[in-house]
C-alpha positions in Angstrom: -0.3 -1.2 13.8 2.9 -0.9 15.9 4.9 1.9 14.3 3.9 5.4 13.7 5.5 8.1 11.6 6.1 11.3 13.1 6.1 14.5 11.1 6.4 17.8 12.8 4.3 16.5 15.8 1.8 14.7 13.8 1.4 11.1 14.1 0.4 9.0 11.2 0.0 5.3 10.8 2.7 3.5 8.6 -0.2 2.4 6.3 -0.1 6.1 5.2 3.6 5.5 3.8 2.4 2.1 2.1 -0.5 4.2 0.4 1.9 7.0 -0.6 4.2 4.4 -2.1 1.3 2.6 -3.9 0.1 5.9 -5.3 3.5 6.8 -6.8 3.7 3.4 -8.4 0.2 3.6 -9.6 1.0 7.1 -11.1 4.1 5.7 -13.1 2.2 2.6 -14.2 -0.9 4.5 -15.3 0.9 6.9 -17.3 3.0 4.1 -18.9 -0.4 2.3 -19.8 -2.1 5.6 -20.9 0.7 6.4 -23.1 0.5 3.1 -24.9 -3.2 3.2 -25.1 -3.7 -0.1 -23.2 -6.5 1.0 -21.0 -8.8 0.6 -24.3 -8.6 -3.1 -23.7 -10.5 -3.1 -20.4 -14.4 -2.8 -20.4 -14.3 -0.4 -17.5 -10.9 1.6 -17.4 -11.8 3.7 -14.2 -12.5 0.4 -12.5 -9.3 -1.2 -13.8 -7.2 1.8 -12.5 -9.0 1.5 -9.2 -8.4 -2.2 -8.7 -4.6 -1.5 -10.0 -4.2 1.0 -7.1 -5.7 -1.2 -4.6 -3.6 -4.1 -5.7 -0.5 -1.7 -5.5 -1.3 -0.4 -2.1 -1.8 -4.0 -0.7 1.5 -5.3 -2.3 3.4 -2.4 -0.7 1.6 -3.0 2.7 2.7 -6.7 2.7 6.3 -5.8 2.1 6.3 -3.5 5.1 7.6 -5.1 8.2 4.7 -4.3 10.4 2.6 -6.8 8.3 4.9 -9.8 7.8 4.6 -13.0 9.6 7.4 -13.7 12.3 9.0 -16.3 10.3 9.4 -13.7 7.5 11.2 -11.2 9.7 8.2 -9.4 10.9 7.2 -9.0 14.6 3.7 -9.9 15.6 4.3 -9.9 19.4 1.7 -7.0 19.5 -1.7 -9.3 20.1 -5.0 -8.3 21.3 -4.2 -9.3 24.8 -1.5 -6.7 24.8 -4.0 -4.1 24.2 -5.9 -4.7 27.5 
């Protein structure tokens, strides 16, 4: 990853922010689905909840500038050869 978040001297990868945003979105969607009793239509509701969380984290990570392709406005100039 190219960017890090600095919080009181603690450096965290930018994927942590994507995970936090995904968790917030998941909480809102989960409460809405629980309130309408939609989870009863799934064979294994805990597995469906986990899949929803993984999909939301992936969706927020794909929207981050770190993970976009160069033709979509991202910067992938940091390659493996740059780490040597």
